C-alpha positions in Angstrom: -23.5 -7.5 -3.0 -22.4 -8.8 0.4 -21.9 -6.2 3.1 -18.4 -7.1 4.3 -17.5 -3.6 5.5 -18.8 -1.5 8.3 -19.1 1.5 5.9 -21.5 -0.5 3.7 -23.6 -1.3 6.8 -23.5 2.4 7.7 -25.0 3.2 4.3 -27.8 0.7 4.9 -28.5 2.4 8.3 -28.6 5.9 6.6 -30.9 4.6 3.9 -33.5 3.6 6.6 -32.6 6.5 9.0 -31.8 3.9 11.7 -29.7 5.8 14.2 -29.3 2.8 16.5 -27.9 0.5 13.7 -25.6 3.3 12.6 -24.2 3.7 16.1 -23.4 0.0 16.3 -21.1 0.1 13.3 -19.9 3.7 13.7 -16.6 2.9 15.5 -15.6 0.2 12.9 -16.7 2.5 10.0 -14.4 5.3 11.4 -11.5 2.8 11.4 -12.1 1.7 7.9 -12.4 5.4 6.8 -9.0 6.1 8.4 -7.4 3.3 6.5 -9.1 4.3 3.2 -7.9 7.9 3.7 -4.3 6.6 3.6 -4.7 5.1 0.1 -2.5 7.2 -2.2 -3.6 6.0 -5.7 -7.3 6.2 -5.3 -9.5 7.6 -8.2 -11.2 11.0 -8.1 -14.6 9.2 -7.7 -13.2 7.3 -4.8 -11.9 10.5 -3.1 -15.3 12.1 -3.5 -16.9 9.1 -2.0 -14.6 9.4 1.1 -15.4 13.0 1.4 -19.2 12.2 1.6 -18.5 9.3 4.0 -16.7 11.7 6.3 -19.8 14.0 6.3 -22.1 11.0 7.0 -19.8 9.8 9.9 -19.9 13.3 11.4 -23.7 13.5 11.1 -24.2 10.1 12.7 -21.8 11.0 15.5 -24.1 13.9 16.3 -27.3 11.8 16.0 -28.3 13.8 12.9 -28.6 10.8 10.6 -31.6 12.2 8.8 -29.5 15.2 7.6 -27.5 12.9 5.3 -30.1 10.6 3.9 -29.8 12.2 0.5 -26.0 11.8 0.4 -25.5 8.1 0.8 -26.6 6.8 -2.7 -23.8 8.1 -4.9 -21.3 7.7 -2.1 -22.3 4.1 -1.8 -21.9 3.4 -5.5 -18.5 5.1 -5.7 -17.3 3.4 -2.6 -18.2 -0.1 -3.9 -16.7 0.6 -7.4 -13.6 2.7 -6.5 -12.6 2.1 -2.9 -13.5 -1.4 -1.7 -10.7 -3.2 -3.7 -8.0 -0.8 -2.3 -9.5 -1.0 1.2 -9.3 -4.8 1.1 -5.6 -4.6 0.2 -5.0 -2.0 3.0 -6.7 -4.2 5.6 -4.6 -7.2 4.5 -1.5 -5.0 4.7 -2.3 -4.1 8.3 -2.8 -7.8 9.1 0.5 -8.7 7.5 2.3 -6.1 9.6 0.6 -7.5 12.7 2.0 -11.0 11.9 5.5 -9.7 11.7 8.0 -10.2 14.6 7.5 -7.5 17.3 10.6 -5.5 16.6 9.9 -5.4 12.8 6.2 -4.6 13.5 7.3 -1.7 15.8 9.6 -0.4 13.1 6.7 -0.4 10.6 4.6 1.6 13.1 7.5 4.0 13.4 7.6 4.3 9.6 3.8 5.1 9.5 4.2 7.7 12.1 7.1 9.2 10.2 4.8 9.4 7.0 2.3 11.4 9.1 4.9 14.0 9.7 5.6 13.6 13.4 7.7 11.4 15.7 6.1 8.6 17.7 5.4 9.8 21.2 8.0 8.8 23.7 6.2 8.1 27.0 9.5 7.6 28.8 10.4 11.2 28.2 7.0 12.6 29.2 8.4 14.2 32.3 10.9 16.1 30.2 8.2 17.7 28.1 6.5 19.3 31.1 7.3 23.0 31.5 9.0 23.8 34.7 6.7 25.7 37.0 7.7 29.1 38.4 8.1 29.4 42.2 4.8 30.3 43.8 5.2 33.6 45.6 2.7 35.4 47.6 1.9 38.8 46.4 2.7 40.6 49.6 4.8 43.6 50.6 7.1 41.3 52.5 7.8 39.3 49.4 8.5 42.4 47.3 11.1 43.4 49.9 12.7 39.9 49.8 13.1 40.1 46.0 15.4 43.0 46.4 17.6 40.9 48.7 18.3 38.1 46.2 22.0 38.1 45.6 23.9 37.5 42.4 25.0 34.0 43.4 21.4 32.7 43.7 20.4 34.3 40.3 23.4 32.6 38.6 22.5 29.3 40.2 18.9 29.6 39.0 20.0 30.5 35.5 22.4 27.6 35.4 19.6 25.2 36.5 17.4 26.4 33.6 20.1 26.1 31.0 20.9 22.5 32.2 17.2 21.6 32.0 16.9 23.1 28.5 20.0 21.2 27.4 18.6 17.9 28.8 15.3 18.4 27.0 17.1 19.3 23.7 19.3 16.2 24.1 16.3 14.0 24.7 14.4 15.3 21.7 17.5 14.8 19.4 18.1 11.4 20.9 14.4 10.4 20.3 14.7 11.6 16.7 17.9 9.7 16.1 16.3 6.6 17.6 13.3 7.0 15.3 15.6 7.4 12.2 17.5 4.3 13.2 14.3 2.4 13.6 13.1 3.6 10.2 16.3 2.5 8.5 16.2 -0.9 10.2 12.5 -1.3 9.2 13.4 -0.6 5.5 16.3 -3.0 5.6 14.2 -5.7 7.3 11.4 -5.3 4.9 13.8 -5.4 1.9 15.5 -8.6 3.2 12.2 -10.3 3.9 11.1 -9.7 0.3 14.6 -10.2 -1.3 14.2 -12.9 -3.9 11.3 -14.2 -1.9 8.1 -13.9 -3.9 6.0 -15.6 -1.2 6.2 -12.3 0.8 4.4 -9.6 -1.2 4.6 -5.9 -0.8 0.9 -5.2 -0.5 1.4 -1.5 -1.3 2.8 -2.4 -4.7 0.2 -2.1 -7.5 2.5 -4.2 -9.8 3.0 -7.2 -7.5 2.6 -10.6 -9.1 -1.0 -11.3 -8.1 -2.1 -7.9 -9.5 -0.2 -8.6 -12.8 -1.9 -12.0 -13.0 -5.3 -10.3 -12.7 -4.5 -7.9 -15.5 -3.1 -10.7 -17.6 -6.4 -12.6 -17.2 -8.3 -9.4 -18.1 -6.1 -9.1 -21.3 -7.5 -12.5 -22.3 -11.1 -11.5 -21.5 -11.0 -8.1 -23.2 -8.3 -7.2 -25.7 -7.8 -10.9 -26.8 -11.5 -11.2 -27.6 -11.6 -8.0 -29.6 -8.5 -9.0 -31.6 -9.8 -12.5 -32.2 -13.1 -11.0 -33.6 -11.1 -8.8 -36.0 -9.0 -11.6 -37.2 -12.1 -13.8 -37.7 -13.6 -11.1 -39.9 -10.6 -11.5 -42.2 -11.5 -15.1 -43.0 -9.2 -16.6 -40.5 -9.9 -20.0 -39.1 -10.5 -20.1 -35.4 -7.4 -22.2 -34.6 -5.3 -20.0 -36.9 -6.4 -16.7 -35.3 -5.8 -18.2 -31.8 -2.3 -19.3 -32.9 -1.5 -15.8 -34.1 -2.6 -14.2 -30.8 -0.8 -16.8 -28.7 2.4 -16.1 -30.7 2.2 -12.4 -29.9 2.1 -12.9 -26.2 4.8 -15.6 -26.0 7.1 -13.5 -28.3 6.5 -10.5 -26.1 7.5 -12.5 -23.0 10.7 -13.7 -24.7 11.5 -10.2 -25.9 11.1 -8.7 -22.5 13.0 -11.5 -20.8 16.0 -10.8 -23.0 15.7 -7.1 -22.4 15.5 -7.5 -18.6 18.5 -9.8 -18.4 20.6 -7.5 -20.6 19.7 -4.5 -18.5 20.9 -6.0 -15.2 24.1 -7.2 -16.8 24.8 -3.8 -18.4 23.9 -1.8 -15.2 26.2 -4.1 -13.1 29.0 -3.9 -15.7 28.9 -0.1 -15.9 28.4 0.3 -12.2 31.5 -1.8 -11.5 33.5 0.1 -14.1 32.7 3.5 -12.4 34.0 2.1 -9.1 37.0 0.5 -10.7 38.3 3.4 -12.8 36.5 6.4 -11.4 33.7 8.5 -12.8 35.9 11.0 -14.6 37.9 8.4 -16.6 34.8 6.3 -17.2 33.1 9.4 -18.7 36.1 10.4 -20.9 37.0 6.9 -22.0 33.6 5.3 -22.5 31.3 8.0 -23.9 33.5 9.3 -26.7 34.5 7.5 -29.9 37.9 6.6 -28.3 36.2 4.4 -25.8 38.0 1.3 -27.1 41.2 2.6 -25.3 39.8 1.1 -22.1 38.3 -2.3 -21.7 35.2 -2.1 -19.4 35.6 -4.9 -16.8 33.1 -7.7 -17.3 30.4 -8.3 -14.7 31.9 -11.7 -14.1 35.3 -10.3 -12.9 33.6 -7.6 -10.8 30.5 -9.3 -9.6 28.2 -7.4 -7.3 27.1 -9.0 -4.0 23.7 -10.7 -3.9 22.4 -7.8 -1.8 23.8 -5.3 -4.3 22.3 -7.1 -7.3 18.9 -7.4 -5.5 19.0 -3.6 -4.9 19.7 -3.0 -8.6 16.7 -5.2 -9.5 14.5 -3.5 -6.9 15.5 -0.1 -8.2 15.0 -1.2 -11.9 11.4 -2.3 -10.9 10.7 1.1 -9.4 11.5 2.9 -12.7 10.4 0.1 -15.0 7.6 2.1 -16.5 10.1 4.5 -18.1 11.1 1.7 -20.5 7.5 0.8 -21.6 7.1 3.2 -24.5 10.5 2.3 -26.0 9.8 -1.4 -25.6 6.5 -1.2 -27.3 8.0 0.6 -30.2 10.9 -1.8 -30.5 8.6 -4.9 -30.3 6.4 -3.4 -33.0 9.3 -2.7 -35.3 11.3 -5.9 -34.6 8.7 -8.6 -33.9 5.2 -7.5 -35.0 6.4 -6.9 -38.6 7.6 -10.5 -38.8 4.4 -11.9 -37.1 2.0 -10.0 -39.4 4.1 -10.9 -42.4 4.1 -14.6 -41.5 0.3 -14.4 -40.9 -0.1 -12.6 -44.3 -1.9 -9.7 -42.7 -1.6 -6.7 -45.1 -1.9 -4.3 -42.1 -2.3 -4.9 -38.4 -5.9 -4.4 -37.3 -6.4 -1.7 -34.6 -7.6 -4.2 -32.0 -4.7 -6.5 -32.8 -2.2 -3.7 -32.3 -3.8 -2.7 -29.1 -3.6 -6.3 -27.9 0.1 -6.5 -28.8 0.9 -3.3 -26.9 -0.9 -4.5 -23.8 0.9 -7.9 -24.0 4.3 -6.1 -24.0 3.3 -4.0 -21.1 2.2 -6.9 -18.9 5.1 -9.3 -19.9 7.5 -6.5 -19.1 6.1 -6.2 -15.6 6.4 -10.0 -15.3 10.1 -9.9 -16.2 11.1 -7.2 -13.7 9.8 -9.1 -10.7 12.3 -10.6 -8.3 12.3 -13.5 -9.3 10.5 -13.1 -12.6 7.0 -14.4 -13.1 7.2 -17.6 -15.3 5.0 -17.8 -18.4 4.6 -21.5 -19.0 5.6 -22.3 -22.6 2.5 -23.6 -24.5 4.4 -26.2 -26.5 3.6 -29.9 -27.1 7.3 -30.7 -26.4 6.7 -30.1 -22.7 5.1 -32.7 -20.5 1.5 -31.6 -20.4 0.2 -30.8 -17.0 -3.6 -30.8 -17.0 -3.7 -29.0 -13.6 -2.2 -25.9 -15.3 -5.0 -25.5 -17.8 -8.8 -25.2 -18.2 -10.8 -26.2 -21.2 -11.6 -23.8 -24.1 -14.7 -25.3 -25.7 -14.1 -29.1 -25.4 -12.9 -31.1 -22.4 -10.6 -34.1 -22.6 -7.1 -35.3 -21.6 -5.0 -34.7 -24.7 -4.5 -31.1 -26.0 -5.3 -30.3 -29.6 -3.9 -26.7 -29.4 -3.1 -24.1 -26.8 -5.2 -20.9 -26.5 -3.7 -19.0 -23.5 -0.6 -19.5 -21.4 -0.5 -20.3 -17.6 1.5 -18.2 -15.2 3.6 -19.4 -12.2 4.8 -17.2 -9.4 8.3 -18.1 -10.6 9.7 -21.0 -12.6 9.2 -23.6 -9.8 6.5 -21.6 -8.0 2.7 -22.0 -7.5 0.2 -21.3 -10.2 -1.0 -17.6 -10.4 -3.6 -18.2 -13.2 -4.4 -21.2 -15.3 -4.0 -21.3 -19.1 -6.6 -22.3 -21.6 -6.3 -25.3 -24.0 -8.5 -26.9 -26.6 -8.7 -30.6 -26.0 -9.2 -33.2 -28.8 
């Protein structure tokens, strides 16, 4: 395995107890450790690896590298298996932020500071944070006598000055907090508008972004598809017939989820508009009781949401899309799988076949809730065959004999996320 990260080089130095080599990569390893510590969805093994890495870094910093020689082995394995992938995404995320325009980049920095639980330090107000010093008085008998001569006017003046200073400091702190809040809101808005209906700009913190879904879709073909194919083959199915059944499952799942996604947005927009048009009380009384026909819910065409509003609805739907997965899997099994197994003359769906279908629904659902949706290229001979979209199954050629696995595009006219698989004549 290539050693692309300073932490990996630190492990090598610990392995050989080479303090000099460890010192050379220590600063960069600390930086990588800080980035990795900010990853929220890391596994328990990954967290344990980071805990051991922290101990190793502290020992190296104190020139006590030999003390941790017995700790690097498991930490290295867990780091490579459970942390490296997330760390790579985190580093790319930092690079993307650095490429943003300065005002947007500053707002992202303000957002990170806000997550840490404190306001970004305002150097301009440094002088206001300094406590005012008390007048230096000599501890002499003469000074003690002078204290008794202070008149009320001087005391009132001093008190007024302190109150004024306190008010100014309070104002500066509140003003700084308001400025940070405004920056945070502008950062969120800028980030949203940059990604709005623009799949070329990815949210690197999103585990369900298009590139990650494409990776999981490829794994579906490598793992669950293979197991389901073997089960169907055991039931005396021809190779091409088993492949056709499995391809039908994934394409039907995509069609099913596409329809569900479109209906959801239309219904949400329609009901949202109705609430604003007739008010929540009347909407509740007139719609959710058997007498709902008394009032006609305005159509989404007559009360169309703005593009920003519709995009917000789509983004919100994606945030909670996982809540629909269980229902969608059950409905697909009931409405589609029964028809597919009946047509294929399967007396009962094999276990691996059912597992494959459930996974297909999950991934195609995540494809359909993207903005815009990921496009599953329809594997039909009616379409103009584009050889660049496919790789060969077992035979190469120019004319397809049958399709094995569909290709994915970022969107309908977008770039290729993964190639499909086809058997050539």
